[in-house]
N, C-alpha and C positions, 0 to 999 in steps of 0.2 A: 436294416432289418428287411426293408422292402426288396432290396437287391438279392438278399439271400433267398427270399420266397420266389423271386423270379428265376433264380439259378436252379431250383429243384427240378423243374421240367428238363432243363438241359442236362443235369446230372443223370436223370432217369433215362433219357435218350442214350446217353453215353453208355450206361449200364446195359440197356437193351442191345446196343450194337455189339458190345463185348459178348453178351450171351448168345447173340445170333451168329457171331463169328466163330464161336467155339467149334461147331461141326466142320467148318471150313478148315480150321487149323488141324482138327483131328484127321480129316480126310487127307490133307497134305502129308501128314506124318505117315499114314498108312500107305500112301501113294496109290490109292484106289480111285480111279476116275471113271466111274460109270456114267453113262449119259443121263440116267435117272437122277443120280446124285448131283450132277451138274445142273439139271433143271431145278431140283429142289434148292440148290444153292442160289440160283438166280431168283427163284420165287422168294426165298428167305431174304435175299438182298433187297428185292423190290419191296417187301413188307417193311423191313427195317428202314429202308430209305424213305418209304412213304410216311411211316410214323415220324421219322426224323424231319422230313419236309413239312408234314402237317404241323408239328410242334414249332418248327421255325416260322411257318406262315402265321400261325395263330398266336404264339406267345412272344416271339422275338420282336415284332413291331411295338408291342406295348412296352417291353423291356427297354428296347432301344429308344423309344419315344420318351419314356420316363428319364432315361439317362441323358438324352439330348436336352430335355427340359431342365433337368438339374444342372447340366453343364452350361446351358444358355443362361439360367438364372445366376449361376456362379460367375459367368463372364460378365453379365450385366452388373452384378454387385461389385465385381472387381473394377469394372469401368467407372462406377460411381465413386468407389474408394479412391481410384487413381485420379479422378477429376477433383475430388476434395483435396487429395494430397498435392496435386498440381496447383490448386488454388492457394493452399497454405504455403507451398513453396514460393509461388509468385509473390504472395503477400510478404513472406519473410525476406525475399530478395529485394522487394521495394523498400521495406523497412531498413534493410541493411544498406541499400543504396542511399537512402535519406538519412542514415544514421549520422554521418559526418555533419550534415546540415543541421540535424536536430541537436547534436552535441554543441555545435557552434552557437545555435540559438539559445541553448540552455546556458552556455558560458556567458554569452552576451547579456542574457537576462540576469544571471547571477552577478555579473559586473555592475549592471544598472542597479540591481537591488542593493549591492554592497555600497555603491556610491550614494544612493539615497539614504541608506542606513547611516553612513558616515556623516552625511549632511544633517540628518536628524539628530545624531549623537552630538555633533558640534553645536547645533542650535540648542539642544537641551543643556549642554555644558555651559554655553554662554548665558542661557536663562538662569541656570543654577548659580553661576558666578555672579550674575547681576543681583540675584536674590541674596546671596551671601554678602555682597558688597553693601547692598541697602541695609541688610540686617546689622552689619558691622558699623555702618554710619549711624544708624539709629541707636545702637548700643553706645557708641562713642558720644553721641549727642546727649543721651540719657546720663551717661557717666559724667560728662562735662557739666550738665545741669546740676546733677547731684553734688559734684565737687564745688560748683559755684555756690550752691545753697549752703553746703557745709562750710565753705570759706566765709560766706557772709555771717553764718551763725558764730563761727569762731571769731571773726572780726568784731561782731557785735559783743560777744562775751568779753573779748580782750578790751574793747573800748569801754565797756561798762566797768570792768575790773580796773582799768587805768583811770577812768573818771572817778571811780570810788576811791582809789588810792590818792588821786590828786585832791579830791574833796576832803578826805580825812586829814591829809597833810595841811591843807590850806584852811580848813574849817577850824577856826579857833572860837572860843566863846565870845570874843569881842566881835568877830566877823559874823557870828550867828546873830548877835544882838543887833548889829547894823542891818543885816538883811531883814531881820524881823521888823525893825523900825521902818524900813523902806516898804515892806509889805503892808504894814499898817497904814502908812501914808498913802499908798496906792488905793487901798480900800476906802479910806476916808475921802479921797479925791473922787472916787467913783460915786459915792453917795451924794455928793453935793452936786 
């Protein structure tokens, strides 16, 4: 918008030049060249050239200075943007140059992590297997104790049943009387 305002005086000068040149073109067409017309033509030319020169001297430096300032600031901004772009490019090139090394470091770290994880899993598996083994042993021992207790109970029941059967078979009324007599004899011997 500022440039358009600065161009108005220039457009005005161009219009005045065309207006001032009109009598010259008209005289050339009629081919009348009187000395007075020539003097007026030179005076007219001097006035128009003076106005044009005055406009150039007063308005042009401001217009050109503003343009120069705008161009200089655009050049400075472009320089800053270029410097930033160059810095980003250098950084990207450095990262690309180190990319293979970073990839190798990442691979090595991943391999170390995988090996450590494998060792941890193996240790956890061994611990779990040991726990399962202990648990199985404890269960076997508990089952064995239970079986022994049950076996003793069964043996006791069978022994009692067998003894009962033997006693019933061998216990006759005469054997009972004999045992009773021995029992009474023992009691009598203890009192004395």
